[in-house]
C-alpha positions in Angstrom: -50.2 15.3 -36.3 -48.2 17.9 -38.2 -45.1 19.5 -36.9 -44.1 23.1 -37.4 -41.1 23.7 -39.7 -38.8 24.6 -36.6 -39.9 21.6 -34.6 -39.6 19.3 -37.6 -35.9 20.6 -38.1 -35.1 20.0 -34.4 -36.5 16.6 -34.5 -34.3 15.8 -37.6 -31.2 17.1 -36.0 -31.9 15.2 -32.9 -32.3 12.0 -34.9 -29.0 12.6 -36.7 -27.0 13.2 -33.4 -28.5 10.3 -31.6 -28.5 7.7 -34.3 -25.9 4.9 -34.5 -22.5 6.0 -36.0 -21.3 3.9 -38.9 -17.9 2.4 -38.4 -15.3 3.5 -41.0 -14.5 0.9 -43.8 -11.7 -1.5 -43.0 -9.6 0.3 -45.7 -10.4 3.8 -44.5 -7.3 6.1 -44.1 -8.8 7.1 -40.7 -7.9 3.7 -39.4 -4.3 4.7 -38.7 -1.9 2.4 -36.9 -2.4 4.4 -33.8 -6.2 3.9 -33.9 -5.6 0.1 -34.6 -3.3 -0.2 -31.7 -5.7 1.7 -29.4 -8.8 -0.4 -30.5 -6.8 -3.7 -29.7 -5.5 -2.5 -26.5 -8.0 -0.3 -24.7 -10.2 -3.1 -23.4 -7.3 -4.3 -21.4 -6.5 -0.9 -19.7 -8.2 -0.5 -16.3 -9.0 2.3 -13.8 -7.8 1.6 -10.3 -9.3 3.0 -7.2 -7.5 2.6 -4.0 -9.3 3.5 -0.7 -7.7 4.1 2.6 -9.6 4.3 5.8 -8.5 7.1 8.1 -9.6 7.5 11.7 -10.1 11.3 12.2 -12.2 13.9 14.1 -15.6 14.6 12.7 -16.3 18.1 11.4 -19.1 20.2 12.7 -21.4 21.6 10.0 -20.0 25.0 10.3 -16.5 23.6 9.8 -17.5 21.7 6.9 -19.2 24.8 5.4 -16.1 27.1 5.7 -13.6 24.3 5.2 -11.1 25.2 8.0 -10.7 25.7 11.8 -13.2 24.5 14.4 -16.8 25.5 15.1 -16.4 26.7 18.9 -20.2 26.6 19.3 -20.8 23.0 18.1 -20.5 20.1 20.5 -17.8 17.4 19.8 -19.2 14.9 17.2 -16.6 12.2 18.0 -14.4 10.4 15.6 -15.4 9.4 12.1 -13.9 7.1 9.3 -12.8 9.1 6.3 -12.0 7.7 2.9 -9.2 9.1 0.8 -9.4 7.7 -2.7 -6.5 7.8 -5.2 -7.0 7.1 -8.9 -4.5 5.4 -11.1 -4.2 3.1 -14.1 -3.2 -0.4 -14.9 -3.1 -3.0 -17.7 -4.2 -6.6 -17.7 -1.3 -8.8 -18.8 -2.9 -12.2 -18.2 -6.7 -12.4 -18.8 -6.9 -16.0 -17.9 -5.6 -15.3 -14.4 -6.9 -11.6 -14.0 -3.4 -10.2 -13.4 -3.0 -6.5 -13.6 0.4 -4.7 -13.8 0.5 -1.3 -12.3 2.7 1.1 -10.1 3.4 0.3 -6.6 2.6 4.0 -5.7 -0.8 3.7 -7.1 -2.1 1.2 -4.5 0.3 2.2 -1.6 -1.6 2.4 1.7 -4.8 1.3 0.2 -7.3 -0.8 2.3 -9.5 -1.7 -0.6 -8.5 -1.8 -4.3 -11.1 -1.8 -6.9 -10.6 -2.2 -10.7 -12.9 -1.0 -13.4 -12.7 -2.2 -17.0 -13.5 -0.1 -20.1 -16.8 -2.2 -20.6 -17.9 -1.1 -17.1 -17.3 -4.3 -15.1 -15.7 -3.9 -11.7 -13.7 -6.3 -9.7 -12.2 -6.3 -6.2 -8.5 -6.9 -6.4 -5.9 -8.3 -4.0 -2.2 -7.3 -4.2 -0.2 -10.3 -5.3 3.0 -8.4 -4.7 4.6 -4.9 -4.7 8.0 -3.6 -4.7 8.5 0.4 -4.2 12.1 0.1 -5.2 10.9 -0.6 -8.8 7.7 1.1 -8.4 5.8 -2.2 -9.7 2.8 -3.9 -8.3 0.8 -7.0 -9.4 -3.0 -7.3 -8.7 -5.2 -10.3 -9.0 -8.9 -9.7 -9.8 -11.1 -11.8 -7.7 -13.6 -13.9 -9.6 -12.2 -12.7 -13.1 -11.6 -15.0 -16.1 -11.4 -14.7 -19.8 -10.5 -11.0 -19.6 -8.9 -9.0 -22.5 -5.2 -8.7 -22.1 -2.2 -6.8 -23.7 0.6 -8.3 -25.7 4.0 -7.8 -24.3 6.8 -6.5 -26.6 10.6 -6.9 -26.2 11.7 -3.5 -24.9 15.3 -4.3 -25.8 14.8 -3.2 -29.5 12.9 0.1 -28.8 14.2 2.9 -31.0 14.3 6.5 -30.3 11.9 8.4 -32.4 9.5 5.5 -32.8 5.7 6.3 -32.1 4.6 5.8 -28.4 1.0 5.7 -27.3 -0.1 6.1 -23.7 -3.5 5.2 -22.4 -4.7 6.0 -18.9 -7.0 7.9 -16.6 -5.4 11.3 -15.9 -7.5 13.4 -13.4 -10.2 10.9 -13.7 -10.8 11.1 -17.3 -11.1 7.4 -18.3 -9.2 5.9 -21.1 -7.5 9.0 -22.4 -5.2 8.5 -25.4 -2.2 10.5 -25.9 0.5 10.1 -28.6 4.2 11.0 -29.0 7.5 9.3 -29.5 10.3 7.6 -27.6 12.5 10.5 -26.7 15.4 8.5 -25.2 16.1 5.4 -23.3 18.1 4.6 -20.1 17.0 7.6 -18.2 17.4 7.9 -14.4 15.2 9.9 -12.1 15.5 10.5 -8.4 13.1 11.3 -5.4 14.2 12.0 -1.9 14.9 8.2 -1.0 14.5 6.4 -4.3 16.1 6.0 -7.8 14.5 4.6 -10.9 16.9 3.6 -13.5 16.8 2.4 -17.2 13.6 4.3 -17.9 12.1 5.2 -21.2 11.5 8.9 -21.8 8.5 9.9 -23.8 6.8 13.1 -24.9 3.4 11.4 -24.9 1.4 13.4 -22.4 1.5 11.7 -18.9 -0.4 13.2 -16.1 -1.6 12.2 -12.6 -3.8 9.3 -13.0 -1.7 7.8 -15.9 0.5 6.2 -13.4 0.5 2.4 -13.9 -1.0 2.6 -17.4 0.5 1.2 -20.6 3.0 2.7 -23.1 2.4 1.0 -26.4 4.0 0.7 -29.8 2.3 1.0 -33.2 1.5 -2.8 -33.1 -0.5 -2.4 -29.9 2.2 -4.1 -27.9 3.1 -3.2 -24.3 6.6 -1.6 -24.2 6.5 0.2 -20.7 4.5 1.0 -17.6 4.1 4.8 -17.2 5.4 5.9 -13.8 6.2 9.5 -13.6 6.2 12.9 -15.3 9.0 15.7 -15.0 7.9 18.5 -12.7 10.4 20.7 -14.3 8.8 20.8 -17.8 6.1 19.8 -20.0 6.4 17.0 -22.5 8.7 14.8 -20.4 7.3 11.6 -19.1 9.0 8.4 -18.1 7.9 4.6 -18.2 9.5 1.4 -16.8 10.6 -0.8 -19.8 8.3 -4.0 -20.1 11.3 -6.3 -19.9 12.1 -4.9 -16.5 8.5 -4.8 -15.4 8.0 -8.4 -16.5 11.0 -9.6 -14.5 10.0 -7.9 -11.4 6.4 -9.3 -11.8 7.8 -12.9 -12.2 9.8 -12.4 -8.9 6.8 -11.0 -7.0 4.7 -13.8 -8.2 7.1 -16.6 -7.3 9.0 -15.2 -4.6 7.0 -12.5 -3.1 9.8 -9.9 -3.5 12.9 -9.0 -5.6 16.0 -10.3 -3.9 18.3 -7.4 -2.6 21.7 -7.4 -4.4 25.2 -6.1 -3.7 28.6 -5.8 -5.2 30.7 -7.1 -2.4 32.2 -3.8 -1.2 31.8 -1.1 1.4 32.3 2.6 0.9 31.8 6.2 2.3 30.9 9.6 1.0 33.5 11.8 -0.6 34.5 15.2 1.1 36.6 18.0 -0.2 39.5 16.9 1.7 39.5 13.3 0.3 38.8 14.6 -3.2 41.8 16.9 -3.3 44.0 14.1 -1.8 42.9 11.8 -4.7 43.2 14.6 -7.2 39.6 14.7 -8.1 37.9 18.0 -9.2 34.7 17.3 -7.3 33.7 15.8 -4.0 31.3 13.4 -5.4 31.1 9.6 -5.9 31.5 6.6 -3.5 34.9 6.1 -2.1 35.5 2.2 -1.9 36.9 1.5 1.6 36.7 -2.4 1.6 36.5 -5.3 -0.9 34.9 -8.6 0.3 36.5 -11.7 -0.8 34.8 -13.6 -3.7 32.4 -10.9 -4.4 31.7 -9.3 -7.8 33.9 -6.1 -7.0 36.9 -8.3 -6.3 36.4 -10.5 -9.4 36.1 -7.3 -11.5 39.5 -6.0 -10.2 38.1 -3.2 -8.0 40.5 -1.9 -5.4 40.1 0.1 -2.1 40.6 3.8 -2.9 38.6 3.6 -6.1 35.8 6.1 -6.4 32.6 4.9 -8.1 31.3 7.8 -10.3 28.6 6.0 -12.4 26.6 2.8 -12.6 25.2 2.2 -16.1 25.7 5.8 -16.8 23.5 6.9 -13.8 25.6 9.3 -11.8 26.7 8.2 -8.2 26.9 11.4 -6.0 27.1 9.7 -2.7 26.4 6.5 -0.9 22.7 7.0 -0.9 22.8 7.3 -4.6 24.9 4.2 -4.9 22.6 2.1 -2.6 19.4 3.4 -4.2 20.7 2.7 -7.8 21.6 -0.9 -6.7 18.2 -1.3 -5.3 16.7 -0.8 -8.7 18.7 -3.5 -10.3 17.5 -7.0 -11.1 19.5 -10.2 -10.4 21.7 -11.4 -13.4 21.8 -8.1 -15.1 25.4 -6.9 -15.7 26.4 -3.5 -14.8 29.2 -1.1 -16.0 30.8 1.0 -13.5 32.8 4.3 -14.3 35.6 4.4 -11.7 38.1 7.0 -10.7 41.6 5.4 -9.8 44.3 8.0 -9.1 44.4 10.1 -12.3 42.8 7.5 -14.5 39.2 6.5 -15.2 38.3 2.9 -15.6 35.2 1.0 -16.7 34.7 -2.2 -14.7 31.9 -4.8 -15.6 30.4 -6.8 -12.9 27.0 -8.6 -12.1 25.5 -8.1 -8.6 24.7 -11.0 -6.5 22.0 -11.7 -3.9 22.7 -10.0 -0.6 21.1 -12.8 1.5 20.0 -12.4 5.2 22.8 -14.6 6.6 25.6 -12.5 4.9 23.9 -9.2 6.0 23.6 -10.5 9.6 27.2 -11.4 9.8 28.1 -8.0 8.4 25.9 -6.2 10.9 27.4 -8.2 13.8 30.9 -7.3 12.6 30.3 -3.6 11.8 27.9 -2.7 14.6 29.3 -5.1 17.1 26.1 -6.8 18.5 24.0 -10.0 18.2 20.3 -10.0 17.7 17.3 -12.3 18.1 13.7 -11.9 17.0 11.2 -11.7 19.8 7.7 -10.4 20.5 7.3 -6.7 19.8 10.7 -6.4 18.1 14.4 -7.6 18.1 16.2 -8.4 21.2 19.9 -7.6 21.8 21.6 -10.9 22.7 25.2 -9.8 23.0 27.1 -6.6 22.6 30.9 -6.1 21.9 32.3 -3.8 24.7 34.6 -1.9 22.4 31.9 -1.7 19.5 29.7 1.1 18.4 26.7 -0.4 20.1 28.4 -0.8 23.5 25.7 1.5 24.9 23.2 -1.2 24.4 22.3 -4.0 27.0 21.4 -7.6 26.8 17.5 -7.7 26.6 17.1 -4.3 25.0 14.5 -4.2 22.2 15.4 -2.5 19.0 12.1 -1.3 17.3 13.4 1.0 14.7 16.5 1.8 12.6 17.1 5.2 10.9 13.4 6.1 11.0 12.3 2.6 9.7 10.1 0.4 12.1 11.8 -3.0 12.7 9.2 -5.4 14.2 11.0 -8.5 13.1 14.7 -9.6 12.6 14.2 -9.7 8.8 12.9 -6.1 8.8 16.0 -5.0 10.8 18.3 -6.8 8.6 16.7 -5.1 5.6 17.1 -1.7 7.4 20.9 -2.6 8.0 21.2 -3.2 4.3 20.0 0.4 3.7 22.2 1.9 6.4 25.2 -0.4 6.2 27.5 2.4 5.0 26.3 5.0 7.3 28.7 6.4 9.9 25.8 7.4 12.2 22.5 5.4 12.5 19.7 6.4 14.8 18.2 3.5 16.8 14.7 3.3 18.4 15.2 1.2 21.7 12.9 -0.1 24.4 14.6 -0.7 27.8 12.5 -1.9 30.7 9.3 -0.7 29.1 10.7 2.7 28.4 11.4 4.1 24.9 14.5 6.2 23.9 16.5 7.0 20.8 20.2 6.4 20.6 22.9 7.4 17.9 25.0 4.5 16.8 28.4 5.9 15.6 30.7 3.8 13.4 34.3 4.8 13.2 
């Protein structure tokens, strides 16, 4: 059968475009260090789908069509189960055990977590541990073995200006590669109730869906876990250094969580009156009001009346800043505090120590003036100091919330106290004789 010249040309073009593409020669200049790093690492980068089951009202066809409001002419269709799917990235760090490192916010609230590899394989994943304070989570892929994995670098020797490669799934576009440089180290970013410190800053494009994916060096080694992008400008992304991510992962795998830390001090927010009395230009920082015996602050020579202005170059504006920065530190890591003492500025070095439950419970009993015991449905009040801040409580009251945080167990309440221990006012959610009410605890 003979083909017309036009059809023959189309057939030839089709064969050219659908034929196999020859790989470049090993010494080809196209095989740049970036290409080699991506080829070596991409099989270990995964796409994470976290599905959350929501009970809600079913929409009528008219409501679904218009996308808002209710159809007054349609009968009620009853409740339905909706699914909200969030996409993120991750990287396999242990192929033999099927362990994936990602961000805690990627899998937050998910009922089912699925992981998809570059080669198309999918695995159900279980959460081995997650810590929102560090925004790190560890997943274990069920039934997985002999998977590709990434090599971890030592992020302590990262240099500003060196090439940084990000791989992830922004907006659902799988295995997207972007390239930039390390712009800076030791950055701090803040949200409404959290602080992430010691971050890497990069201009490699990071977008929604890149979260949890790897930041690599030119040797294809993992130097960071991508976590955030600046909403104020383009080309500013942040990653958790791999040394920090690795230590958090080890804590999550062996202890289930990262131990809370403290410096053995108490303090309060500055105001303009106190700032003027201390000769400070701004009403910012944490005013130290008490030093506990044997703690890191006492050993470093800190005194009541000192004002903490910075921790490891992260500004401390108030007690919330101080507590959130401390929550993002790891055990054994030394800190440098910039402190105002009168008309002088000091730099004090100290290493935080574990703030264990026993110490926190003793402090709560002293500061709030009450004793507690875990019970079904919450935490029961056992004893109240008559002249204490909690004198309005009675024996047998059940505390089910502190400062907006649900406290179903004594451990949860102690953890809430750690977050609120310097507050002068704390909102308690209490059940008395089956009736719920809210009360404000005021510490003078």
